[in-house]
ZAMIBA-305528 format. One record per residue: residue number from 1; residue in one letter; x, y, z of N, C-alpha, C in turn. Coordinates in Angstrom, 2 decimals, decimal comma. Atoms other than C-alpha are relative to their C-alpha. Example, Ala and Ser with C-alpha at 12.3 -4.5 7.8 and 13.67 -1.06 7.14 Angstrom:
REM ZAMIBA-305528
[site 1; 'A'; [0,89; -1,19; 0,00]; [12,30; -4,50; 7,80]; [0,90; 1,20; 0,00]];
[site 2; 'S'; [-0,82; -1,19; -0,06]; [13,67; -1,06; 7,14]; [-0,77; 1,09; 0,73]];
***
This chain:
REM ZAMIBA-305528
[site 1; 'M'; [-0,32; -0,09; -1,24]; [44,94; 52,29; 44,82]; [-0,84; -1,00; 0,70]];
[site 2; 'K'; [0,76; 0,87; -0,89]; [43,83; 49,48; 47,10]; [-0,34; 0,82; 1,35]];
[site 3; 'L'; [0,33; -0,80; -1,16]; [42,05; 50,89; 50,29]; [-0,58; -0,87; 1,00]];
[site 4; 'W'; [0,85; 0,67; -1,18]; [40,86; 49,67; 53,69]; [-0,57; 1,16; 0,74]];
[site 5; 'I'; [0,78; -1,03; -0,94]; [38,30; 51,77; 55,30]; [-0,33; -0,79; 1,30]];
[site 6; 'L'; [0,04; 0,72; -1,32]; [38,62; 50,81; 58,86]; [-1,31; -0,03; 0,84]];
[site 7; 'D'; [1,05; -0,11; -1,00]; [35,79; 52,00; 60,87]; [-1,41; 0,46; -0,85]];
[site 8; 'A'; [1,17; -0,37; 0,54]; [32,06; 52,42; 60,08]; [-0,28; 1,47; -0,10]];
[site 9; 'D'; [0,04; -1,42; -0,07]; [32,26; 56,03; 60,97]; [0,44; 0,60; -1,37]];
[site 10; 'V'; [-0,59; -0,59; 1,38]; [34,37; 56,81; 57,84]; [-0,99; -0,10; -1,15]];
[site 11; 'I'; [0,94; 0,40; 0,96]; [31,84; 55,00; 55,65]; [-1,31; 0,93; 0,14]];
[site 12; 'I'; [1,10; -0,74; -0,35]; [28,89; 56,67; 57,24]; [0,20; 1,39; -0,24]];
[site 13; 'D'; [-0,27; -1,34; 0,27]; [30,43; 60,16; 56,99]; [0,17; 0,32; -1,45]];
[site 14; 'L'; [-0,17; -0,07; 1,44]; [31,44; 59,67; 53,37]; [-1,46; -0,14; -0,80]];
[site 15; 'L'; [1,40; 0,06; 0,59]; [27,74; 58,50; 52,62]; [-0,57; 1,27; 0,22]];
[site 16; 'S'; [0,66; -1,26; -0,37]; [26,49; 61,59; 54,49]; [0,50; 1,27; -0,99]];
[site 17; 'L'; [-0,66; -1,10; 0,82]; [28,80; 63,91; 52,43]; [-0,24; -0,31; -1,57]];
[site 18; 'G'; [0,33; 0,19; 1,58]; [27,58; 62,19; 49,14]; [1,19; -0,38; -0,94]];
[site 19; 'V'; [-1,23; 0,43; 0,68]; [31,09; 61,05; 48,13]; [0,39; -1,37; -0,05]];
[site 20; 'F'; [-0,56; 1,55; -0,10]; [31,16; 57,35; 49,00]; [-0,01; -0,72; -1,43]];
[site 21; 'D'; [0,15; 0,43; 1,30]; [29,94; 56,43; 45,50]; [1,07; 0,41; -0,92]];
[site 22; 'S'; [-1,22; -0,44; 0,73]; [32,69; 58,41; 43,84]; [1,23; -0,67; 0,37]];
[site 23; 'L'; [-1,26; 0,73; -0,54]; [35,29; 56,80; 46,07]; [-0,06; -1,54; -0,50]];
[site 24; 'V'; [0,15; 1,55; 0,58]; [33,94; 53,26; 45,03]; [0,43; 0,06; -1,41]];
[site 25; 'N'; [-0,43; 0,11; 1,21]; [34,53; 54,17; 41,56]; [1,45; 0,26; -0,27]];
[site 26; 'H'; [-1,43; -0,22; 0,05]; [38,16; 55,29; 42,25]; [0,98; -0,96; 0,57]];
[site 27; 'C'; [-0,77; 0,84; -0,89]; [39,39; 52,69; 44,68]; [-0,57; -1,51; -0,01]];
[site 28; 'E'; [0,42; 1,19; -0,49]; [39,19; 49,15; 45,47]; [-0,19; -0,03; 1,48]];
[site 29; 'L'; [0,27; -0,07; -1,55]; [37,42; 49,06; 48,81]; [-0,12; -1,41; 0,64]];
[site 30; 'N'; [0,12; 1,28; -0,75]; [37,88; 46,22; 51,19]; [-0,61; 0,38; 1,43]];
[site 31; 'I'; [0,73; -0,24; -1,02]; [35,50; 46,24; 54,13]; [-0,10; -1,28; 0,83]];
[site 32; 'S'; [0,18; 1,24; -0,95]; [35,42; 43,86; 57,27]; [-1,40; -0,36; 0,00]];
[site 33; 'T'; [1,33; 0,56; -0,10]; [32,40; 41,70; 57,74]; [-0,69; 0,71; 1,25]];
[site 34; 'T'; [0,64; -0,56; -1,16]; [31,82; 43,31; 61,18]; [-0,37; 1,48; -0,34]];
[site 35; 'V'; [0,24; -1,49; 0,38]; [32,12; 46,99; 59,79]; [-1,27; -0,05; -0,97]];
[site 36; 'I'; [1,03; -0,02; 0,91]; [29,64; 46,04; 57,13]; [-1,35; -0,15; 0,78]];
[site 37; 'G'; [1,26; 0,12; -0,82]; [27,01; 45,02; 59,76]; [-0,25; 1,35; 0,88]];
[site 38; 'E'; [0,18; -1,27; -0,89]; [27,74; 48,40; 61,76]; [-0,55; 1,22; -0,94]];
[site 39; 'V'; [0,42; -1,16; 0,89]; [26,84; 50,63; 58,59]; [-1,51; -0,29; -0,19]];
[site 40; 'Q'; [1,37; 0,21; 0,16]; [23,04; 50,77; 58,97]; [-0,71; 1,23; -0,36]];
[site 41; 'F'; [0,76; -1,35; 0,11]; [22,10; 54,45; 58,86]; [1,01; 1,07; -0,38]];
[site 42; 'Y'; [-0,86; -1,04; 0,24]; [23,67; 57,71; 57,71]; [-1,00; 1,30; -0,22]];
[site 43; 'K'; [0,77; -1,21; 0,03]; [22,40; 61,35; 57,77]; [0,24; 0,91; -1,13]];
[site 44; 'T'; [-0,16; -0,96; 1,01]; [21,91; 63,78; 55,00]; [-1,19; 0,93; -0,05]];
[site 45; 'G'; [1,06; -0,91; -0,02]; [19,93; 67,00; 54,69]; [-1,00; 0,05; 1,31]];
[site 46; 'G'; [0,75; 0,07; -1,24]; [18,80; 66,55; 58,40]; [-0,78; -1,20; 0,11]];
[site 47; 'R'; [0,78; 1,22; -0,20]; [17,25; 63,21; 57,60]; [0,94; -1,36; 0,19]];
[site 48; 'K'; [-0,77; 1,25; -0,24]; [18,39; 59,75; 58,87]; [-0,48; -1,10; -1,17]];
[site 49; 'I'; [0,21; 0,94; 1,10]; [18,67; 57,27; 55,87]; [0,41; -1,41; 0,40]];
[site 50; 'A'; [-0,41; 1,39; -0,24]; [18,59; 53,56; 56,38]; [0,59; -0,56; -1,28]];
[site 51; 'I'; [-0,66; 0,61; 1,24]; [20,91; 51,61; 54,10]; [0,26; -1,61; 0,29]];
[site 52; 'D'; [-0,43; 1,54; -0,01]; [21,44; 47,78; 53,46]; [1,37; -0,05; -0,58]];
[site 53; 'F'; [-1,33; -0,10; 0,62]; [25,16; 48,16; 52,84]; [0,27; -1,23; -0,69]];
[site 54; 'R'; [-0,28; 1,30; 0,48]; [25,46; 44,43; 52,21]; [-0,57; -0,14; -1,49]];
[site 55; 'A'; [0,89; 0,06; 1,15]; [22,71; 44,47; 49,52]; [0,69; 0,92; -1,18]];
[site 56; 'E'; [-0,48; -1,19; 0,98]; [24,00; 47,80; 47,74]; [1,22; -0,15; -0,38]];
[site 57; 'Y'; [-1,23; -0,06; 0,34]; [27,63; 47,37; 47,92]; [0,80; -1,39; -0,08]];
[site 58; 'I'; [-0,68; 1,20; -0,05]; [28,80; 43,84; 48,76]; [-0,59; -1,04; -0,96]];
[site 59; 'E'; [0,69; 0,89; 0,97]; [26,20; 41,68; 46,81]; [0,08; 0,47; -1,56]];
[site 60; 'T'; [-0,09; -0,34; 1,32]; [26,62; 43,97; 43,83]; [1,56; 0,04; -0,63]];
[site 61; 'G'; [-1,31; 0,06; 0,32]; [30,48; 43,56; 43,82]; [0,72; 1,29; 0,12]];
[site 62; 'K'; [-0,67; -1,48; 0,08]; [31,17; 47,33; 44,19]; [1,10; 0,06; 1,17]];
[site 63; 'V'; [-0,86; -0,04; -1,21]; [32,94; 46,67; 47,73]; [0,34; -1,61; 0,26]];
[site 64; 'I'; [-0,61; 1,22; -0,21]; [35,05; 43,59; 48,58]; [-0,28; -0,31; 1,62]];
[site 65; 'E'; [0,19; 0,45; -1,34]; [34,19; 41,76; 52,01]; [1,16; -0,74; 0,32]];
[site 66; 'K'; [-1,10; 0,86; -0,49]; [37,01; 40,42; 54,11]; [-0,30; -0,21; 1,53]];
[site 67; 'S'; [0,19; 0,50; -1,36]; [36,95; 38,52; 57,33]; [1,38; -0,39; 0,55]];
[site 68; 'A'; [-1,27; 0,40; -0,83]; [39,65; 37,83; 59,98]; [-0,28; -1,23; 0,89]];
[site 69; 'S'; [0,15; 1,17; -0,71]; [40,22; 34,56; 61,67]; [0,14; 0,31; 1,45]];
[site 70; 'V'; [-0,11; -0,25; -1,37]; [40,11; 34,08; 65,38]; [1,55; 0,16; 0,42]];
[site 71; 'R'; [-1,44; -0,04; -0,24]; [43,89; 33,55; 65,32]; [0,66; 1,30; -0,44]];
[site 72; 'D'; [-0,53; -1,28; 0,32]; [44,46; 36,72; 63,40]; [-0,32; 1,11; 0,99]];
[site 73; 'L'; [0,44; -0,96; -0,98]; [42,37; 38,75; 65,90]; [0,89; -0,11; 1,12]];
[site 74; 'Q'; [-0,80; 0,06; -1,18]; [44,26; 37,31; 68,73]; [1,44; 0,50; -0,10]];
[site 75; 'E'; [-1,34; -0,47; 0,11]; [47,70; 38,04; 67,19]; [-0,01; 1,60; 0,12]];
[site 76; 'V'; [-0,11; -1,42; 0,07]; [46,74; 41,67; 66,68]; [-0,40; 0,54; 1,52]];
[site 77; 'K'; [0,36; -0,35; -1,47]; [45,29; 41,84; 70,40]; [1,33; -0,02; 0,72]];
[site 78; 'N'; [-1,12; 0,25; -0,68]; [48,61; 40,67; 71,62]; [1,12; 1,12; -0,32]];
[site 79; 'L'; [-0,97; -1,06; 0,51]; [50,54; 43,48; 69,63]; [-0,38; 1,39; 0,50]];
[site 80; 'I'; [0,69; -1,31; -0,29]; [48,20; 46,39; 70,58]; [0,16; 0,17; 1,68]];
[site 81; 'P'; [-0,01; -0,18; -1,48]; [48,81; 47,89; 74,22]; [-1,41; -0,08; 0,56]];
[site 82; 'P'; [1,19; 0,18; -0,59]; [45,96; 46,93; 76,52]; [-0,71; 1,34; 0,24]];
[site 83; 'L'; [0,49; -1,38; -0,06]; [45,36; 50,74; 77,11]; [-0,86; 0,37; -1,38]];
[site 84; 'Y'; [0,77; -0,40; 1,34]; [44,23; 51,05; 73,45]; [-1,09; -1,07; -0,25]];
[site 85; 'M'; [0,95; 1,05; 0,28]; [42,57; 47,64; 73,18]; [-1,36; 0,32; 0,73]];
[site 86; 'K'; [1,29; -0,29; -0,74]; [39,93; 48,87; 75,75]; [-0,86; 0,89; -0,79]];
[site 87; 'G'; [0,80; -0,99; 0,68]; [38,69; 51,48; 73,33]; [-0,17; -0,46; -1,50]];
[site 88; 'I'; [0,22; 0,21; 1,41]; [38,95; 49,65; 70,01]; [-1,28; -1,02; -0,12]];
[site 89; 'G'; [1,17; 0,76; 0,38]; [35,61; 48,25; 68,72]; [0,29; -1,25; -0,81]];
[site 90; 'D'; [-0,12; 1,38; 0,77]; [34,96; 44,83; 67,09]; [0,18; 0,33; -1,52]];
[site 91; 'G'; [-0,18; -0,19; 1,50]; [34,89; 46,32; 63,48]; [1,43; 0,53; -0,10]];
[site 92; 'E'; [-1,28; -0,50; 0,03]; [38,05; 48,23; 64,15]; [1,06; -1,01; 0,12]];
[site 93; 'L'; [-1,04; 1,05; -0,29]; [39,81; 45,13; 65,57]; [-0,01; -0,89; -1,12]];
[site 94; 'E'; [-0,08; 0,87; 1,17]; [38,73; 43,03; 62,66]; [0,63; 0,57; -1,21]];
[site 95; 'S'; [-0,73; -0,57; 0,90]; [39,94; 45,51; 60,32]; [1,29; 0,03; 0,04]];
[site 96; 'L'; [-1,44; -0,06; -0,25]; [43,29; 45,95; 61,89]; [0,61; -1,52; -0,28]];
[site 97; 'A'; [-0,43; 1,23; 0,29]; [43,63; 42,20; 61,82]; [0,18; -0,44; -1,50]];
[site 98; 'I'; [0,00; 0,32; 1,46]; [42,84; 41,93; 58,11]; [1,19; 0,76; -0,63]];
[site 99; 'L'; [-1,07; -0,87; 0,44]; [45,17; 44,95; 57,43]; [1,45; -0,56; 0,32]];
[site 100; 'H'; [-1,26; 0,56; -0,28]; [47,91; 43,19; 59,36]; [0,51; -1,12; -0,86]];
[site 101; 'K'; [-0,32; 1,28; 0,92]; [47,75; 40,03; 57,15]; [0,10; 0,51; -1,50]];
[site 102; 'N'; [0,00; -0,40; 1,30]; [47,33; 42,11; 54,00]; [0,52; 1,26; -0,06]];
[site 103; 'R'; [-0,80; -1,25; 0,03]; [50,00; 44,86; 53,92]; [-0,06; 0,77; -1,16]];
[site 104; 'E'; [0,09; -0,70; 1,20]; [49,26; 45,88; 50,49]; [-1,26; 1,11; 0,11]];
[site 105; 'L'; [1,21; -0,89; -0,24]; [46,11; 47,56; 51,73]; [0,40; 1,29; 0,69]];
[site 106; 'M'; [-0,04; -1,32; -0,75]; [45,73; 51,31; 53,01]; [-1,03; -0,04; 0,98]];
[site 107; 'F'; [0,84; -0,28; -1,19]; [44,14; 52,17; 56,26]; [-0,55; 1,37; 0,00]];
[site 108; 'C'; [0,68; -1,33; 0,04]; [41,65; 55,04; 56,39]; [-0,96; -0,04; 1,27]];
[site 109; 'S'; [0,74; 0,10; -1,22]; [40,27; 55,82; 59,79]; [-0,01; 1,51; 0,57]];
[site 110; 'M'; [0,13; -1,15; -0,77]; [39,21; 58,74; 61,96]; [0,03; -0,25; 1,44]];
[site 111; 'D'; [0,03; 0,43; -1,44]; [39,38; 56,78; 65,16]; [1,43; 0,06; 0,59]];
[site 112; 'G'; [-1,34; -0,29; -0,59]; [42,27; 58,00; 67,28]; [0,73; -1,12; 0,50]];
[site 113; 'L'; [-0,61; 1,20; -0,58]; [42,93; 54,61; 69,03]; [0,39; -0,93; -1,09]];
[site 114; 'A'; [-0,44; 0,81; 1,16]; [42,94; 52,77; 65,83]; [1,23; 0,37; -0,71]];
[site 115; 'I'; [-1,04; -0,58; 0,72]; [45,24; 55,17; 64,15]; [1,35; -0,26; 0,90]];
[site 116; 'K'; [-1,10; 0,14; -0,97]; [47,51; 55,05; 67,31]; [0,62; -1,38; 0,11]];
[site 117; 'S'; [-0,43; 1,46; -0,04]; [47,64; 51,25; 67,05]; [0,87; -0,41; -1,21]];
[site 118; 'L'; [-0,77; 0,42; 1,20]; [49,30; 51,22; 63,63]; [1,48; -0,19; 0,10]];
[site 119; 'P'; [-1,37; 0,23; -0,10]; [52,89; 51,55; 64,70]; [0,24; -1,24; 0,86]];
[site 120; 'F'; [-0,20; 1,26; -0,70]; [52,39; 48,56; 67,07]; [-0,07; -1,08; -0,92]];
[site 121; 'L'; [0,07; 1,09; 1,09]; [51,63; 46,48; 63,97]; [0,89; 0,28; -1,12]];
[site 122; 'D'; [-0,96; -0,27; 1,12]; [54,44; 47,98; 61,92]; [-0,65; 0,49; -1,20]];
[site 123; 'L'; [0,78; -0,39; 1,04]; [51,93; 49,62; 59,71]; [-0,32; 1,34; -0,20]];
[site 124; 'S'; [0,02; -1,67; 0,17]; [52,53; 53,47; 60,07]; [-0,02; 0,25; -1,36]];
[site 125; 'D'; [-0,01; -0,45; 1,35]; [53,15; 53,68; 56,39]; [-1,30; -0,33; -0,83]];
[site 126; 'N'; [1,16; 0,44; 0,71]; [49,84; 52,04; 55,50]; [-1,29; 0,87; 0,54]];
[site 127; 'G'; [0,99; -0,76; -0,31]; [47,71; 54,88; 56,85]; [-0,27; 1,17; -0,83]];
[site 128; 'I'; [0,28; -1,20; 0,71]; [45,81; 57,72; 55,29]; [-1,29; 0,63; 0,68]];
[site 129; 'S'; [1,26; -0,81; -0,53]; [43,43; 60,41; 56,47]; [-1,20; 0,05; -0,99]];
[site 130; 'V'; [1,13; -0,25; 0,91]; [40,00; 60,91; 55,04]; [0,37; 1,11; -0,99]];
[site 131; 'E'; [-0,21; -1,14; 0,69]; [41,08; 64,32; 53,85]; [1,11; -0,46; -1,23]];
[site 132; 'N'; [-0,85; 0,37; 0,95]; [44,05; 62,84; 51,97]; [-0,44; -1,10; -0,99]];
[site 133; 'L'; [0,66; 1,14; 0,86]; [42,24; 59,77; 50,58]; [-0,84; 0,85; -1,22]];
[site 134; 'L'; [0,83; -0,59; 0,87]; [39,61; 62,18; 49,02]; [0,93; 0,85; -1,06]];
[site 135; 'Q'; [-0,74; -0,84; 0,86]; [42,20; 64,47; 47,62]; [0,86; -0,83; -1,05]];
[site 136; 'Q'; [-0,61; 0,89; 0,98]; [44,22; 61,60; 45,99]; [-0,84; -0,68; -0,96]];
[site 137; 'S'; [1,03; 0,55; 0,80]; [41,00; 60,30; 44,54]; [-0,67; 1,13; -0,78]];
[site 138; 'G'; [0,63; -1,21; 0,67]; [40,25; 63,77; 43,06]; [-1,46; 0,32; 0,33]];
[site 139; 'I'; [1,41; -0,18; -0,49]; [37,00; 64,10; 45,16]; [0,10; 1,18; 0,97]];
[site 140; 'T'; [0,24; -1,21; -0,84]; [36,01; 67,40; 46,82]; [-1,07; -0,16; 0,79]];
[site 141; 'A'; [1,08; 0,02; -1,06]; [34,09; 67,46; 50,06]; [0,12; 1,23; 0,92]];
[site 142; 'A'; [-0,14; -1,15; -0,53]; [33,47; 70,73; 51,58]; [-0,18; 0,14; 1,52]];
[site 143; 'R'; [0,35; -0,08; -1,54]; [32,39; 69,94; 55,12]; [0,80; -1,21; 0,85]];
[site 144; 'L'; [-0,75; 0,98; -0,68]; [35,27; 67,84; 56,60]; [-0,02; 0,40; 1,44]];
[site 145; 'K'; [-0,18; -0,30; -1,24]; [35,44; 67,50; 60,30]; [1,34; -0,14; 0,48]];
[site 146; 'M'; [-1,49; 0,16; -0,45]; [38,64; 67,67; 62,41]; [0,44; -1,38; -0,20]];
[site 147; 'P'; [-0,47; 1,41; 0,14]; [38,89; 63,75; 62,61]; [0,22; -0,34; -1,48]];
[site 148; 'H'; [-0,19; 0,36; 1,42]; [38,83; 63,75; 58,76]; [1,36; 0,52; -0,45]];
[site 149; 'T'; [-1,20; -0,74; 0,54]; [41,95; 65,94; 58,40]; [1,27; -0,85; 0,19]];
[site 150; 'E'; [-1,31; 0,37; -0,11]; [45,52; 65,08; 57,72]; [0,65; 0,30; 1,26]];
[site 151; 'K'; [-0,64; -0,45; -1,30]; [46,66; 67,07; 60,75]; [-0,34; -0,98; 1,05]];
[site 152; 'Y'; [0,56; 0,74; -1,00]; [44,42; 65,03; 62,98]; [0,57; -1,47; -0,07]];
[site 153; 'F'; [-0,41; 1,28; 0,25]; [45,51; 61,67; 61,45]; [1,50; -0,11; 0,40]];
[site 154; 'Q'; [-1,53; -0,11; -0,32]; [49,38; 62,59; 61,67]; [0,19; 0,06; 1,56]];
[site 155; 'S'; [-0,26; -0,21; -1,40]; [48,98; 63,68; 65,32]; [-0,28; -1,36; 0,77]];
[site 156; 'K'; [0,43; 1,23; -0,81]; [47,24; 60,41; 66,46]; [1,20; -0,94; -0,28]];
[site 157; 'L'; [-1,01; 0,93; 0,31]; [49,78; 58,36; 64,38]; [1,40; 0,31; 0,75]];
[site 158; 'R'; [-1,20; -0,46; -0,85]; [52,75; 60,39; 66,14]; [-0,12; -0,31; 1,43]];
[site 159; 'E'; [0,30; 0,21; -1,31]; [51,25; 59,79; 69,44]; [0,26; -1,67; 0,25]];
[site 160; 'G'; [-0,30; 1,47; -0,12]; [51,24; 55,92; 68,83]; [1,44; -0,39; -0,26]];
[site 161; 'Q'; [-1,45; 0,25; 0,13]; [54,80; 55,96; 67,43]; [0,86; 0,43; 1,28]];
[site 162; 'E'; [-0,70; -0,30; -1,16]; [56,01; 57,85; 70,60]; [-0,23; -0,89; 1,01]];
[site 163; 'L'; [0,18; 0,91; -1,02]; [54,32; 55,42; 72,83]; [0,64; -1,32; -0,22]];
[site 164; 'K'; [-0,69; 1,28; 0,52]; [55,65; 52,47; 70,97]; [1,63; 0,21; 0,49]];
[site 165; 'I'; [-1,38; -0,17; -0,41]; [59,25; 54,02; 71,47]; [0,26; -0,01; 1,47]];
[site 166; 'Y'; [0,03; -0,15; -1,48]; [58,71; 54,70; 75,18]; [-0,16; -1,48; 0,56]];
[site 167; 'S'; [0,37; 1,23; -0,61]; [57,39; 51,27; 75,76]; [1,00; -1,15; -0,38]];
[site 168; 'L'; [-0,96; 1,11; 0,31]; [60,36; 49,40; 74,29]; [0,94; -0,22; 1,22]];
***
């Protein structure tokens, strides 16, 4: 399974849950250059842990780095409603642009606006929740938050699909 982890929050949460390395062993992870720069710390056991994500995962070949061109970024900006664009961060935007050009990848996020943007890029079928991703990878994590769940992911995806229909 190829995978695209969109936002830094997913990576940070999986590191905090102690399951990111297991996921690396199950999937080919593709991460945007911007998101790599955003992953600097995670918390575990009440402690804040610094991480050099580039050194630990990119330079060792465990995770693949991808970048989007200015043209790809602009194309995605033109497809996503301005209402959503206001709340989408740089890492999410670059990840969506890469996903838009590499449709064989899967999108994993817990960011509501990024999930709602999928239908506008004709990528609704390329989305997966953190919960579903872990289940499909055979990984158990006991402390999932609401934004990790399949229910949350599907509700945000449905909102984006409805807005796309009403905006036609």
